[in-house]
C-alpha positions, -999 to +999 in steps of 0.1 A: +213+003+099+230+012+132+203+021+156+226+030+185+232+066+197+254+087+173+283+088+197+284+050+198+284+048+160+311+074+158+333+054+182+330+022+162+306+004+139+301-023+113+318-013+080+292+002+056+266+007+084+245+038+084+237+057+116+199+058+121+191+070+157+153+075+159+150+067+196+134+100+206+109+102+177+077+088+193+039+091+190+014+096+219-017+102+198-030+074+174-060+093+163-060+095+125-046+129+118-016+127+142-009+091+132-008+100+095+017+128+101+039+106+123+040+078+098+049+102+070+078+114+090+092+079+096+087+069+060+107+099+049+135+093+073+138+057+061+140+068+025+166+095+035+188+067+049+191+051+014+166+023+016+153+010-017+124-012-024+148-041-032+173-034-004+184-061+020+181-043+053+200-055+083+194-038+116+214-037+148+220-020+182+241-030+211+221-062+217+191-078+200+173-048+216+143-027+213+158+000+191+165-025+162+131-043+169+113-010+165+128-003+131+121-040+121+084-034+130+083+000+111+097-017+079+073-046+081+044-023+087+055-003+056+056-034+036+093-040+031+100-076+021+137-082+032+145-072+068+169-088+093+180-081+128+215-090+139+210-114+168+231-101+198+237-068+181+271-050+179+282-068+211+279-102+194+297-088+163+327-076+183+328-107+205+331-127+173+362-107+163+346-093+132+358-060+117+347-026+128+355+009+115+353+047+123+345+057+087+310+070+082+288+058+053+269+087+037+238+073+020+220+086-011+182+089-007+164+056-015+133+050-036+114+029-010+076+036-010+054+024+018+026-001+012+012+000+047+000-032+064-027-018+087-032-052+104+002-048+121-006-016+138-030-011+168-044+024+177-061+032+210-095+026+194-083-008+183-072-017+218-104-003+234-125-024+211-106-056+222-107-052+259-117-086+275-121-101+241-116-139+239-100-135+205-073-111+215-047-107+242-031-074+253+005-079+266+022-053+289+059-055+281+070-028+307+087-032+340+070-045+371+068-010+386+053+005+355+027-023+352+016-020+389+015+018+387+043+024+412+064+040+385+043+066+367+055+078+333+023+094+320-006+114+335-017+082+352+000+050+364-013+016+360-021-008+331-045-014+303-074-036+319-069-073+314-034-071+301-010-099+306+023-087+320+056-101+304+085-078+304+103-075+271+137-084+286+124-120+291+127-125+254+165-124+256+192-145+272+221-133+293+241-122+263+213-102+248+204-126+221+169-139+215+162-171+235+157-203+215+124-208+197+114-236+221+121-213+252+101-185+238+071-207+228+071-222+263+073-188+280+044-174+260+023-205+263+027-205+301+010-171+301-018-183+277-006-161+249-015-185+223-006-185+186-042-185+174-050-153+193-046-118+181-017-104+203-013-066+210+019-057+229+023-023+244+049-005+265+055+033+270+062+044+234+061+014+211+098+003+215+096-026+240+063-036+224+080-039+191+105-062+206+078-085+218+063-082+183+096-094+168+099-123+193+064-135+184+071-132+148+102-154+153+081-182+167+055-181+141+027-159+155+008-145+125-016-120+142+005-094+162-002-057+163+021-031+179+001-006+199+022+024+187+009+050+211+013+026+241+011+039+277+023+073+266-011+078+249-033+055+270-021+068+304-026+104+293-061+101+279-085+103+308-113+088+286-096+055+285-099+029+314-070+016+335-064-008+363-039-011+391-027-047+392-015-061+426 
């Protein structure tokens, strides 16, 4: 699965890869009816790209980025058992001198059926119930400006109260590969994001949060839930509390 924009796929891609750009398809309402409709759409799109229940799915974008991480999270949430992300993405592939092509792969619809893992998803109600909980930690994966409220991308600027700020780019090295397990473990431990806690990352639309989800999965964290609506929902709902960190 090539998660890059279609023009990048058309220019050059890994042989046999299928273009799957779902970057603009997001959700800003995790209340039940809207959430159900959105998840149905994503499941249908995955099937249409030829994913079967027994497929080995390999995902990439330019680097080990948020686009590929988001599809990784979707597939894990839907219960797929064999998912991989190309570390370093297409840049690493071409740097290694491996083959590329311009020929498009046209998939037949797959037979994959979702078996949702609700414990991997956080809604606004889930997050609200865990504010200031000693058993959970909310992680803000956005930029410094978004976290402090200087950059406003919703009805309100700011952060979810009590969230720990750790921008998603900190998961990667200078080449766009995930940092080593030891480096990631040290980084999260330094911010008291412990493996025995329930961790809920969020961003603007669930993309960068999915990247932190994947980073934590790589180092063995077993209780991570992507807040799918993220600040796109939280910042727009005036009934939800916010803070403006210094």
